[in-house]
N, C-alpha and C positions, 0 to 999 in steps of 0.2 A: 249404280250404273247413272242415274239421273246426276249425280256430285259430279262425277268425273265430266259429264257430258259438258257440264258448265264451266267446270274448273279448268279444260284443257286448251281453253285461250286465253291463258291468264299464266304470267309469268312469276307470280308468287311464291316461295317456298312451299307452303302448306296446299296450294293449289296444284305444284306439280308432285308433291308427295301424293296427293289422292289421284291424280291421273297415272302415276307409277303403280299406285295398287292395283288401279282397275285394270292395267295391260299385263301386269304380273299375273292377274288372274284369266286372262284373255275373254274379257269381257267387251264385246261388241257395243258401241258406243252410239246412240242416236245421233241425228244429226240437228244442230242447233241454229236458233238464227236469232238476230237482232241482242249479241251480245253485250252487256254493258257490266262494269268495273267500278265501284265504288269505293275510293281507298280508306282504307281504316276501316271498313264495313263488311264487304264481301263482294261478289260477284252474282249476277244473274242473267238467264238467258230464257228462249223460249225453247221448248222441247217439246214435241208431239203437238203442238198448239195450246201450251198451257207455260205458265210463268214459273220458272224455277229459280229459287234464291238460295244460296250456299255462302255461310258467313255469322256475323256474330246474330245472337239470338234476338236481341230487341229489333235489329235491321230486316231479319229474314222474316219475322214475324209481321212486322208492317208492311213487307212489299206481298206478302201472299194471304193478308187478313179477308174474311170472306167479304162482300157486296150486298146490300139491299139492293131493291128494285130502283132503290134512289140514288144508289151509287154513294151510300153511307157507308164505312167502315163499320164492322162489328167485330167484337172478339171472337174467334173460331172457337172458344171452350171458356167455361168458368173460371176452369183452372189458371193460376197466375202464372207468369213465366218465371218465377222464383221456384216455384212447387214443380213447373214443366221441366226446366232444367237440372233441377236435383233430381227426379224419376229417371231423364235419359241417362244424366252421367253417372247414376246407382247402375243401371242395365248395362252400359257399356263396360264400369268397374267390373261387373259379376261376369259379363263375357270374357273380360281380359285376364281373371283369375287373381293371380296377387300381384298383378302390375296396378298401383293407384292409380286412378285418374287425375288425381288432384295434384301432383308431384312432374314437374317436368314434362306435362302433357298439354295441348292445347286441343280444346274440341270445337266444332265448328259444326253449325246446324244446317238442315237442309230442309226446306219447304216449298209448297207447292199452292201455285194460287186458286184459289178456291177450299183448299183444303187445311191449309195452314202447314205448323210444323209437321212435318212425317219422318224425320230420323237426326241423327246424330253421329259426328264421325270425330274420332280420339286419335289425335297426330302425336306419336313422342318425338319429344325434340331431341337430336343428338348432335354432339359436337362435331365439329370438324377435326380431321386427325391432328392439324396442326394450331388449333386454335390456343390449348392452354398455352403452349410453346410460345407461341407469336404475343400473347399477353403478359407472359412472363419476360420475354425480351425487350418490351415496349416498355413494361415499366422498370425496368433496369437502365433504361434510357432516359428517366426521369418523365416520363410520359404518361398521364392519367388516364385508363381506359374507365369508361361510363358505359351502362347497356342502356339503350331507349328500343321499348319494344310496346306492339301494340297488344302482345299476347297477356293472358290473364298472370297474376303477379306471384303467386305458387309456381308455375313452368320458370317464368323468367328469374326468379329467386334460383331455384334449382339450378340453371345454366350459370347464371353469376358466380355462385358461391363455388360452382366446380372448376371455374375459371381464375378462381382467386380475386374477384372483381368485387369491390366493396360498395361501389354506388349503382344502382341501378333503379329503371324507373319505367312501371308496367301499365299496360291500357291505355299509352300512348297514341293519338289521334296523329295523322301525317302533318298537320298545323303544329300541336303541341311540340311535337320532335322539333320545327325547325324556330319555334317560340323560344326551345329551352336551349338549342344552340345560341341565338341572340342574347338571352340571358348572359351566358357564359363570356360572350364575346364582349359585353356591356361592362363585364367585370374586369376586362383587360388582358381575358385567355385567347389564346391562338388555336381554335379548333378545327380539327380535321373529323371527320364522316365518312365511316364507311358502310355501305348500304347494298341491296342488291335486287331490290324490287321498287314497283311503283309507289309504296308508302312510304319509301324513302326519299322519293326526289325532292319534295320540298326541303327535307334537312339538308340532304346533298348541296344543293344550290344556297343555302343559307351558309354553310360551313365556310373557313377562309381557303379550305381543302376538302373538295369532296372527292370519294375514293368507290367507283363501283365496281363491283364482281361481275365479269359477265360471264352467266351462267348459260348462255344460250348465244348461238351463232347470230341469231339475229340482237340489234341492240332495242331495249326498252328505255320506258321513261327516265330509270336511274341512270343507263349510261349518258343519256341526253342531258342529264341537269350536272352530273359529275363532271371535274375540271381534270380527273384522271381516270382510265379505265385500265385495271387489272385483267390484262386478256388470261391470264394462266389461273383464274376461279380459286385462286389459294391465298387463304390469309397472310400465309408468310411473305407474300409480294407487298402487304402494308409495311412491315419492316425494309424489306429492301427498298422501296421507296422512300422510306424516311433516309434512309441511309445514302441514297442516290442524289436527293436534293441536300444533304447536308455535304456530301462529296461536292457536288456543282457549286454549291454558295464558297467554299473554301477555294475551289478552282478560279470561282468570278474575281476573289478577293486578292489572289497570289496574282492572276493575270492583272489587276488594276495596277497593284504594288509594282510589280514589273514595270509595267508600262511609264507609270509616272517617275521613279527612280531611273530607267533606262533613259527615257527623253529629258529629264533634269540634266542629264550629264551630256548625251549626245549633243542635243540642238544646240548648248552653248559653243562645245567644240566642233562642230559643224559651221558655225557662226564664225569661228577664228578667234576664240576667246583664249584659246592659249599663243597665238601670234604672235603679241608683244613682248611677251617673257621668255617663251622656249622656242617662236618660230616652227611651231606646229600649225598644220592645216590639214583639212580633207579635200580632196580632189571631188568634183559634183559626181563621179563615178562612184568612190568611195561612200559617201553621204547615201547616196541610193541605196547601195547594198547594206550600208548598217540600219537602214530603215526598214529595208525588206526582211531583214534578219530579226528585226523586233518582231514582225508578224508572224513570222514561222516560229518564233520560239513560244511566243501565245498561243497561235494553233496547235502547236505540239503538245503544251501543258493541258490545252484542252482536251484533246484526244487522249491523254493518257485517263480519263476518266473509264474509257474501254477495259481498264485493269484493275477497276476497285471491286473489289471482292466484295459482293453483295450479301455473305454468308446466309445462303439459303438454306434453312433446316432440311437434315433427311426424314422421311416420314418413317 
């Protein structure tokens, strides 16, 4: 309940999963104030007069440490964070039965001001229906796919392997994602970034092309930072965007080539180049019509982009 109350104002996929789980259980969420999202770490808000944080263990623990009378932070428990994390994850694993907490899952921790860590939530990572097919089609187009994630390595590795992606990086903060993209650009690569949350915003802005999956009716930081918004919230639209961009470049080259060739012939003829030898010249009205015809051909060729098949895969 406390975790969902804090996460209900956040657009991160894990936050949305926690909120939807609470809604499915018909849990009435308490009112929160002072909501704050820390990219790459978690979110916090005041619930019933106490600060509640949800996110990475170290960050949540730091937000919810007890205070002495001199406002000096002291540990909530002599137990180390590593032991606490192991204990909570073991309990989650037992509760979930045969489903292992270490693979293809992400654990977020919940803490309360003055109490410390009070619980943990396991979120199972599931592939979108079109994810594997989209990656395969990108690879067929000689486009290399790389996974950058802030989640734990075991979960990221499981997802990457299931999609046939060989290179992945886990535990990345938002700035680290952006730095990784800049490093690829320095090596001469053209980089497109696909993201859907505030943690992806710096990387979306740093990429040559940033594509944001619009998961909600309202725009978020990812949408603001991206140069392309995929309104259908479908990964297959990444391939469609690439196909459309390639078709657009082809049309630009066709139009440029046509205009240069057409004008190279028509302008000398309109100026009377054929008059001395062939006795042919254009009247002003014919020359004007030829100029208009050139524009009509270029515009018509551009409009033919509407006929391009973007090959949306069926689910």
